[in-house]
TORRO-119494 format. One line per field, with one value per atom (N, C-alpha, C, O): atom name; x, y, z; residue number from 1; residue in three letters. Coordinates in steps of 0.1 Angstrom, whole numbers, padded with zeros to 4 digits. Layout:
! TORRO-119494
atome <- c(CA, ...) .
u <- c(X, ...) .
v <- c(Y, ...) .
w <- c(Z, ...) .
num <- c(NUM, ...) .
residu <- c(ALA, ...) .
//
This chain:
! TORRO-119494
atome <- c(N, CA, C, O, N, CA, C, O, N, CA, C, O, N, CA, C, O, N, CA, C, O, N, CA, C, O, N, CA, C, O, N, CA, C, O, N, CA, C, O, N, CA, C, O, N, CA, C, O, N, CA, C, O, N, CA, C, O, N, CA, C, O, N, CA, C, O, N, CA, C, O, N, CA, C, O, N, CA, C, O, N, CA, C, O, N, CA, C, O, N, CA, C, O, N, CA, C, O, N, CA, C, O, N, CA, C, O, N, CA, C, O, N, CA, C, O, N, CA, C, O, N, CA, C, O, N, CA, C, O, N, CA, C, O, N, CA, C, O, N, CA, C, O, N, CA, C, O, N, CA, C, O, N, CA, C, O, N, CA, C, O, N, CA, C, O, N, CA, C, O, N, CA, C, O, N, CA, C, O, N, CA, C, O, N, CA, C, O, N, CA, C, O, N, CA, C, O, N, CA, C, O, N, CA, C, O, N, CA, C, O, N, CA, C, O, N, CA, C, O, N, CA, C, O, N, CA, C, O, N, CA, C, O, N, CA, C, O, N, CA, C, O, N, CA, C, O, N, CA, C, O, N, CA, C, O, N, CA, C, O, N, CA, C, O) .
u <- c(0034, 0027, 0039, 0043, 0046, 0061, 0051, 0041, 0056, 0057, 0063, 0074, 0060, 0061, 0073, 0074, 0080, 0090, 0094, 0095, 0097, 0101, 0103, 0114, 0093, 0096, 0088, 0091, 0077, 0076, 0054, 0044, 0056, 0040, 0038, 0045, 0025, 0010, -0005, -0008, -0011, -0026, -0033, -0029, -0044, -0054, -0067, -0067, -0078, -0088, -0092, -0092, -0096, -0099, -0089, -0094, -0079, -0069, -0067, -0066, -0063, -0058, -0046, -0043, -0038, -0022, -0015, -0022, -0003, 0000, 0019, 0024, 0027, 0040, 0040, 0032, 0052, 0054, 0068, 0079, 0062, 0067, 0073, 0084, 0060, 0071, 0062, 0050, 0070, 0064, 0068, 0080, 0057, 0054, 0052, 0055, 0046, 0052, 0035, 0040, 0028, 0010, 0009, 0009, 0008, 0006, 0018, 0026, 0020, 0027, 0014, 0002, 0021, 0017, 0022, 0033, 0013, 0014, 0010, 0003, 0018, 0012, 0011, 0018, -0005, -0012, -0009, -0013, -0005, -0005, 0005, 0009, 0010, 0018, 0007, 0011, -0005, -0014, -0015, -0013, -0019, -0026, -0034, -0030, -0049, -0062, -0060, -0066, -0052, -0054, -0061, -0068, -0061, -0066, -0076, -0081, -0085, -0096, -0102, -0113, -0098, -0103, -0109, -0118, -0102, -0100, -0099, -0104, -0089, -0084, -0072, -0064, -0069, -0056, -0047, -0049, -0036, -0025, -0019, -0016, -0019, -0009, -0023, -0034, -0020, -0031, -0019, -0007, -0029, -0026, -0030, -0042, -0023, -0029, -0025, -0014, -0035, -0027, -0018, -0024, -0009, 0001, -0011, -0007, -0024, -0029, -0044, -0054, -0047, -0050, -0045, -0047, -0039, -0027, -0014, -0004, -0014, -0008, 0002, 0000, 0016, 0032, 0028, 0023, 0030, 0032, 0042, 0043, 0053, 0067, 0073, 0071, 0084, 0098, 0103, 0112) .
v <- c(-0135, -0130, -0122, -0118, -0120, -0116, -0098, -0098, -0086, -0080, -0071, -0071, -0058, -0052, -0044, -0043, -0041, -0030, -0018, -0017, -0009, -0003, 0002, 0007, 0000, 0006, -0015, -0018, -0023, -0031, -0029, -0026, -0031, -0031, -0038, -0048, -0036, -0044, -0045, -0039, -0051, -0049, -0049, -0054, -0044, -0044, -0040, -0028, -0044, -0035, -0039, -0030, -0053, -0055, -0050, -0057, -0043, -0041, -0033, -0028, -0028, -0013, -0022, -0034, -0007, -0013, -0003, 0007, 0000, 0006, 0005, -0006, 0017, 0014, 0016, 0024, 0006, 0012, 0021, 0017, 0039, 0046, 0049, 0055, 0042, 0043, 0028, 0025, 0021, 0013, 0012, 0013, 0011, 0019, -0002, -0013, 0005, -0003, -0015, -0025, -0015, -0017, -0015, -0025, -0005, -0003, 0003, 0012, 0002, 0013, 0022, 0020, 0029, 0042, 0039, 0034, 0043, 0033, 0051, 0060, 0048, 0057, 0053, 0049, 0057, 0053, 0059, 0053, 0065, 0068, 0058, 0061, 0046, 0037, 0033, 0034, 0028, 0028, 0038, 0050, 0032, 0037, 0046, 0057, 0038, 0049, 0056, 0066, 0057, 0067, 0075, 0075, 0094, 0099, 0098, 0108, 0080, 0083, 0082, 0087, 0074, 0065, 0079, 0078, 0088, 0101, 0101, 0105, 0092, 0090, 0091, 0087, 0098, 0104, 0104, 0095, 0109, 0101, 0088, 0076, 0095, 0078, 0077, 0083, 0068, 0059, 0050, 0048, 0047, 0035, 0026, 0025, 0020, 0000, -0006, -0005, -0017, -0020, -0038, -0047, -0041, -0049, -0064, -0071, -0066, -0075, -0070, -0074, -0068, -0060, -0055, -0047, -0066, -0067, -0073, -0076, -0075, -0086, -0084, -0079, -0086, -0082, -0088, -0099, -0075, -0085, -0087, -0094, -0077, -0074, -0066, -0055, -0080, -0069, -0060, -0053) .
w <- c(0096, 0082, 0085, 0096, 0067, 0069, 0066, 0058, 0073, 0065, 0061, 0066, 0052, 0036, 0045, 0058, 0035, 0035, 0024, 0012, 0037, 0027, 0008, 0005, -0001, -0012, -0025, -0037, -0013, -0017, -0022, -0016, -0029, -0040, -0034, -0033, -0026, -0016, -0025, -0036, -0020, -0022, -0012, -0001, -0012, 0000, 0001, -0002, 0005, -0003, -0015, -0024, -0018, -0032, -0043, -0053, -0049, -0056, -0057, -0068, -0046, -0042, -0045, -0046, -0047, -0051, -0044, -0046, -0037, -0036, -0034, -0031, -0035, -0031, -0017, -0013, -0005, 0005, 0009, 0007, 0017, 0019, 0028, 0029, 0045, 0054, 0063, 0062, 0069, 0081, 0091, 0094, 0099, 0115, 0123, 0121, 0129, 0150, 0139, 0135, 0137, 0132, 0120, 0115, 0111, 0104, 0088, 0093, 0078, 0064, 0059, 0057, 0059, 0047, 0033, 0030, 0023, 0008, 0000, 0004, -0014, -0018, -0033, -0043, -0029, -0043, -0054, -0065, -0054, -0073, -0080, -0091, -0075, -0081, -0096, -0107, -0093, -0098, -0111, -0109, -0126, -0135, -0128, -0124, -0127, -0126, -0116, -0117, -0103, -0094, -0089, -0079, -0105, -0105, -0113, -0119, -0115, -0119, -0112, -0114, -0097, -0084, -0075, -0067, -0078, -0072, -0051, -0041, -0055, -0035, -0035, -0044, -0021, -0013, -0019, -0027, -0022, -0030, -0013, -0013, -0002, 0004, 0011, 0009, 0020, 0031, 0043, 0042, 0054, 0059, 0061, 0062, 0062, 0062, 0071, 0075, 0076, 0087, 0085, 0079, 0090, 0087, 0083, 0074, 0091, 0090, 0076, 0082, 0070, 0063, 0041, 0032, 0045, 0032, 0025, 0032, 0009, 0006, 0001, -0010, 0003, -0003, -0020, -0023, -0030, -0049, -0055, -0065, -0047, -0054, -0041, -0036, -0037, -0026, -0031, -0025) .
num <- c(1, 1, 1, 1, 2, 2, 2, 2, 3, 3, 3, 3, 4, 4, 4, 4, 5, 5, 5, 5, 6, 6, 6, 6, 7, 7, 7, 7, 8, 8, 8, 8, 9, 9, 9, 9, 10, 10, 10, 10, 11, 11, 11, 11, 12, 12, 12, 12, 13, 13, 13, 13, 14, 14, 14, 14, 15, 15, 15, 15, 16, 16, 16, 16, 17, 17, 17, 17, 18, 18, 18, 18, 19, 19, 19, 19, 20, 20, 20, 20, 21, 21, 21, 21, 22, 22, 22, 22, 23, 23, 23, 23, 24, 24, 24, 24, 25, 25, 25, 25, 26, 26, 26, 26, 27, 27, 27, 27, 28, 28, 28, 28, 29, 29, 29, 29, 30, 30, 30, 30, 31, 31, 31, 31, 32, 32, 32, 32, 33, 33, 33, 33, 34, 34, 34, 34, 35, 35, 35, 35, 36, 36, 36, 36, 37, 37, 37, 37, 38, 38, 38, 38, 39, 39, 39, 39, 40, 40, 40, 40, 41, 41, 41, 41, 42, 42, 42, 42, 43, 43, 43, 43, 44, 44, 44, 44, 45, 45, 45, 45, 46, 46, 46, 46, 47, 47, 47, 47, 48, 48, 48, 48, 49, 49, 49, 49, 50, 50, 50, 50, 51, 51, 51, 51, 52, 52, 52, 52, 53, 53, 53, 53, 54, 54, 54, 54, 55, 55, 55, 55, 56, 56, 56, 56, 57, 57, 57, 57, 58, 58, 58, 58, 59, 59, 59, 59) .
residu <- c(MET, MET, MET, MET, LYS, LYS, LYS, LYS, LYS, LYS, LYS, LYS, ALA, ALA, ALA, ALA, GLU, GLU, GLU, GLU, VAL, VAL, VAL, VAL, GLY, GLY, GLY, GLY, ASN, ASN, ASN, ASN, ILE, ILE, ILE, ILE, ILE, ILE, ILE, ILE, GLU, GLU, GLU, GLU, PHE, PHE, PHE, PHE, ARG, ARG, ARG, ARG, GLU, GLU, GLU, GLU, GLY, GLY, GLY, GLY, LEU, LEU, LEU, LEU, LYS, LYS, LYS, LYS, GLY, GLY, GLY, GLY, VAL, VAL, VAL, VAL, VAL, VAL, VAL, VAL, GLU, GLU, GLU, GLU, LYS, LYS, LYS, LYS, VAL, VAL, VAL, VAL, ASN, ASN, ASN, ASN, GLU, GLU, GLU, GLU, ASN, ASN, ASN, ASN, SER, SER, SER, SER, VAL, VAL, VAL, VAL, ILE, ILE, ILE, ILE, VAL, VAL, VAL, VAL, ASP, ASP, ASP, ASP, LEU, LEU, LEU, LEU, SER, SER, SER, SER, TYR, TYR, TYR, TYR, MET, MET, MET, MET, ASP, ASP, ASP, ASP, ASN, ASN, ASN, ASN, TYR, TYR, TYR, TYR, ARG, ARG, ARG, ARG, GLU, GLU, GLU, GLU, LEU, LEU, LEU, LEU, ASP, ASP, ASP, ASP, LEU, LEU, LEU, LEU, GLU, GLU, GLU, GLU, GLN, GLN, GLN, GLN, ARG, ARG, ARG, ARG, THR, THR, THR, THR, VAL, VAL, VAL, VAL, VAL, VAL, VAL, VAL, ASN, ASN, ASN, ASN, HIS, HIS, HIS, HIS, LYS, LYS, LYS, LYS, ASN, ASN, ASN, ASN, TYR, TYR, TYR, TYR, LYS, LYS, LYS, LYS, ILE, ILE, ILE, ILE, ILE, ILE, ILE, ILE, THR, THR, THR, THR, LEU, LEU, LEU, LEU) .
//
């Protein structure tokens, strides 16, 4: 599996999308404010996603 890099857009957890801000050994830190409906979903701005749990949308 290819690991995401900083700036990539990833999708995880049934449709959530975000921009990768930092790549760690086992996970990435993702900025969720990329999504148009971010405020409506009442989510934290950033979250951590394991490399096994996302797919890269754009490079």
